[in-house]
N, C-alpha and C positions, 0 to 999 in steps of 0.2 A: 504494499500499499504506500503510495507516495505521501511525502510529508505535506501536511496542510500548511497554508501560510500562517506565519506567526501573528498573533493578535497585535493590535496597535501598541506600540511601546515595548514589545517583547525584545529581548536581546537577540543578537545575531546567533544563528544555530552554530554551535561549535561542532566541528567534526571530530569524531573519535580518533585518538592518536593512531590506533591500529589502521583505521580506514585511511588516514592521511599517508602513513608509511607505505601501505600495500598499494594503494591507487598510484601514488607518486612514483613508487619504485617500479612498478610494471610499466606505467606510462613512460618513465624516463629510460628504462632499459630498451624498450621497443623504439623510442625515439632516437636514442644513441645508435642502435644498430641501423636504423633507417637512414640516419644522417651519414654515417660512415659509408654505407652502401651507395648513397647518392653522391657523396663527395669523391668516392674512388672510382666512379663509373667510367671515367675517361682514362684511367690508368696512370694518372699523375701520382707518383709515389716518392718524390724527392723529400728530403728532410724539411725544407722550407715549406712545401705544400702541406706536410703533416701538421706543422705549427698552425698554419692557416685553417686546416681542418679542425683542429682542436679548438681554436677560437670560435669557429662557426657553430660547432656542436654546443659549446657553452652559451653563446649568444642565443641560439635557437631554444635551448632549455629555458633560459630566463624569459624569453618572449612568450614561450608556451605557458610557463608558470604564471606570468602576469595576465595573459589572455584568459587562462582557465580560472584564476582567482577572481578576476573581474566578472567572468561569466557567472560564477557562483553568486557573487554580489548582486548582480542584475536579476538572476533567475529567482531569488528568494522572494521577490515582490512584497517585501515588507518594509515598514519604516525603518530606516537605518540611523544608527548613531554616527557621529562625526568621523570615527576612525575605522568603521566596519570594513570599508573597502581595503584598507591596509591590512587588516586582520585576515580578511578573505585571501588576499595575495600571499600573505605569510604562511597560510596553511598549505601552500604548494611547495614548500621547502624540499620535501622528499623527491619531487620530480628532478629538481636541480641536483640534489645529492646523488641520485641514481646515475647521472651522466658523468660525474666526476671520475670514476675509474676509466672510462673511455677517453676522457679528456686527458687524463694522466698518461695513458698509453700513447696517444697521438703526440702529446707534448714531449714525452720521453723520446719518441722517434725524431722530433725536431731537435732536441738537445743531443742527439746521437748516443743515447744510452743504449739503444738497440737499433736494429735496421729498420728503415722506414718502409722498405719494400716488404709488403705482406703483413704489416702490423694490423691491417683490417681484419685479418682472420683471428688474431688474438682478441681483438675487440668483439668480434662476433661470438667467440667462445665464452668470453667473460660475461657478456650480456645474457647468453643462454644459461650460464651457471647462475646468474643473479635471478633470472626468472624461475629457474628450478628451485632455488633456495626460498624465494618468496612464495611459491606454490606450496612448499613443505610447511613453511612458517604459518601460512594462512590456514592450512588444514589442521595443523597441530593446535592453533588457537581456537579452532572450531571443534576441538575434542575428537578429531578423527584418529583412527589407529595409524601406526607407522606405515603399514602397507598401503593404506588408502592415501596417506599423506604423500608417499613417494609417487604414487600414480598421479595424484593431482600436480605434484611438481614436474613430473614428466609431461603432463598435458600443457602446463604453462611453458615449459621449455620448448615445446613444440611450436608455440607462437614465435619464439625467437628464431627457430630453425626455418620457419616459413620465410622470414625476412632474408636469412642467408640464401635460401634456395631461389628466392625472387631475385636477389642480387646476381646470382650465377646466371640466371636466364636473361637478365637485363644486359649483362656484359656480352 
């Protein structure tokens, strides 16, 4: 059942911390994989380009978080207090946090900590692992058994794998 609008003067609906972490984590991991796939589509893999890619992934995450937070603010259709829009955007922190490992991988390639050519595959694997872990975490928080949690994690990881496969077909 959808949330009904808050009565006049009611405070902004706070999102549960678990909801924020899981939503932002999944959104961020898929966003990071999609961005890396899009940015490496033309085969530019120099260290300088990987630094540019890292910046674009981070900028896109911030823009997505701001847009999503603002959309929540608008969609609640309730009277708002002065700082509610900032609170709604702040609730999107986990989306940005979820792209940081990918940004780190790309930036590390820029700084020549590892090779820039092929770092996108490490980013894909990392994001698939993040999705798998979030799937297990969600299932365990919902009191599912370990076997069920692993199956749910595998299902979530499949989402990341779809992005990788789509990238392979696009190239």
